[in-house]
C-alpha positions as a printed NumPy array, in Angstrom:
array([[  0.   ,   0.   ,   0.   ],
       [  1.428,   3.381,  -0.985],
       [  0.947,   6.227,   1.458],
       [  1.289,   9.927,   0.744],
       [  2.539,  10.759,   4.23 ],
       [  5.877,   9.771,   5.677],
       [  5.474,   6.925,   8.198],
       [  6.511,   7.753,  11.784],
       [  9.315,   5.161,  11.756],
       [ 11.136,   6.58 ,   8.726],
       [ 13.417,   8.635,  10.97 ],
       [ 15.229,   7.208,  13.995],
       [ 12.987,   7.247,  17.038],
       [ 14.205,   9.381,  19.924],
       [ 13.596,   7.798,  23.298],
       [ 12.791,   9.806,  26.461],
       [ 16.405,   9.45 ,  27.636],
       [ 17.588,  11.229,  24.457],
       [ 19.043,   8.165,  22.72 ],
       [ 17.956,   7.067,  19.273],
       [ 16.608,   3.637,  18.4  ],
       [ 19.239,   1.077,  17.411],
       [ 17.105,  -0.345,  14.586],
       [ 17.727,   1.32 ,  11.225],
       [ 14.781,   2.36 ,   9.058],
       [ 15.458,  -0.346,   6.463],
       [ 15.203,  -3.095,   9.055],
       [ 11.863,  -1.718,  10.244],
       [ 10.578,  -1.782,   6.661],
       [ 11.565,  -5.448,   6.382],
       [  9.822,  -6.287,   9.677],
       [  6.707,  -4.43 ,   8.528],
       [  6.672,  -6.316,   5.208],
       [  7.165,  -9.63 ,   7.006],
       [  4.221,  -8.958,   9.336],
       [  1.995,  -7.868,   6.447],
       [  2.833, -11.035,   4.486],
       [  2.037, -13.222,   7.507],
       [ -1.332, -11.503,   7.997],
       [ -2.232, -11.71 ,   4.292],
       [ -1.25 , -15.385,   4.119],
       [ -3.207, -16.352,   7.246],
       [ -6.375, -14.429,   6.384],
       [ -6.364, -15.326,   2.695],
       [ -5.81 , -11.639,   1.824],
       [ -9.238, -10.711,   3.21 ],
       [ -8.032,  -7.625,   5.121],
       [ -8.481,  -4.54 ,   2.966],
       [ -6.202,  -1.497,   3.299],
       [ -3.858,  -3.466,   5.552],
       [ -1.281,  -1.286,   7.297],
       [  1.184,  -2.296,   9.997],
       [  2.798,   0.397,  12.144],
       [  5.72 ,  -0.559,  14.362],
       [  6.16 ,   1.474,  17.542],
       [  8.646,   0.989,  20.403],
       [  6.345,  -1.113,  22.617],
       [  3.576,  -2.272,  20.293],
       [  2.68 ,  -3.141,  16.731],
       [ -0.511,  -1.563,  15.396],
       [ -2.491,  -3.431,  12.737],
       [ -4.969,  -1.334,  10.732],
       [ -7.415,  -2.248,   7.974],
       [-10.931,  -3.489,   7.244],
       [-12.38 ,  -6.972,   6.986],
       [-15.767,  -8.638,   6.747],
       [-15.844, -10.736,   9.937],
       [-14.613, -10.846,  13.509],
       [-13.03 , -14.206,  12.739],
       [-10.837, -12.57 ,  10.092],
       [ -9.874,  -9.839,  12.579],
       [ -8.93 , -12.505,  15.12 ],
       [ -6.874, -14.391,  12.517],
       [ -4.971, -11.201,  11.672],
       [ -4.117, -10.582,  15.319],
       [ -2.997, -14.171,  15.838],
       [ -0.84 , -14.066,  12.692],
       [  0.84 , -10.857,  13.847],
       [  1.583, -12.335,  17.28 ],
       [  2.973, -15.532,  15.765],
       [  5.254, -13.601,  13.402],
       [  6.428, -11.357,  16.243],
       [  7.478, -14.329,  18.391],
       [ 10.02 , -15.299,  15.74 ],
       [ 11.573, -11.81 ,  15.572],
       [ 13.869, -11.026,  18.534],
       [ 13.345,  -7.269,  18.046],
       [  9.561,  -7.606,  18.512],
       [  9.156, -10.522,  20.927],
       [  8.38 ,  -8.265,  23.909],
       [  6.022,  -5.938,  21.987],
       [  2.237,  -6.182,  22.093],
       [ -0.314,  -6.13 ,  19.282],
       [ -2.889,  -3.357,  18.988],
       [ -5.495,  -4.733,  16.575],
       [ -7.299,  -1.735,  15.061],
       [ -8.932,  -3.643,  12.191],
       [-12.47 ,  -2.462,  11.513],
       [-15.17 ,  -5.06 ,  10.862],
       [-17.776,  -3.858,   8.37 ]])
């Protein structure tokens, strides 16, 4: 999905203690793509306008789908993919998918 605005993780994140995040922007893009692929594969590409936003302590999943079951599958897929990644294993999932 192409966005007109610059995503919040394009620049290094500054933590409250003044230090920047150790993860470069390219690595975050790869993690985002990996999570999106896992969600699309698990749900059968039923989530429309899928967008994954990676924050310091959580991963936000946005989009629209036709059933609560599909929303649940997307959340479970994101959690399963995050367990494999050491950078995201302690983060939580904020499932903001809208059911229409």
